[in-house]
C-alpha positions, 0 to 999 in steps of 0.5 A: 840204680844200685851198683850191684844191679848194673853188675848183674845186668852186665853179667847177664848180657855177657852170659847171653852173648856167650851162650846164645849169640856166639853159637848163632854167629858161628852157625850163620858164618858156617851157613854162608861159607857153605853157600859160597862153596856150593856156588863155586862147586856148581859153577865148576860142574856146569863149566865141565859139562859145557866142556864135555858137550862141546868136545863131544859135539866137535869130535863126534865122527871125526878121526883123531887129530895129529897132534891129539886133542885132549879133554880138559876138565877143571878141578881147580876150585874143588881142590882149592876148597878141599885144601882150604875149607875141608871141614866145611866141605865135609858138612855140605849135604851130598859131599861124598857124591860131589867128591866122587864126581870130581874124582871122575873128572880127574880120571877123564881129564886128559883123555884123547879126543874123540872119546870112546863110546864107553868113555862118553857113556861113563862120563855122562853118567857122572853128570846124570848122577849129579843131576839125579842127586840134585833132583832127589834131595841128596844135595843142597837146595842150592844145587837143585835150583842151579842144576835142575831148575836154573837156566844152566840146566840145558847144559846137563840135559844136553850132556845126557842127550849126546846121541842126538848130536849130529853124526858128523860135522862137515869136513874142512879142507886143508887151509880152510877155516870153519865159518 
């Protein structure tokens, strides 16, 4: 093989790598990062839905505690992603709805328990909106699979059916511990 043919093959290989393979590598990396970010956000949404359902169920029909208990909702993962991976976060389908959801979580976090009926309603609307967006394709398929079709769905369904909670939990006498 002549020297010029070796140089031509080498140049064509470099051209292929630069024009085709590099953009594919970048696209693949970005897709993997978006999946990882989506998984973290979904986990945080599900964790918050559990906290909301649990807090509402335990405080329903009970007087406020002294010292008051507050609703604790997490935004750590979302804030970390927003600070470190902002450009990729913007590329996730339904980013604006996700951002609005976590802004609402910030608003409701720290509210004293029991929540007012209006706060319960407004908070649960946020979870129902996420579920609606996932069902109707406004979020990625990963959100749909985990929020609508996965085993964790029960948490979001439970959150939307808060009126079915027992109206009152048994009162504990002083000095007694719950079973």
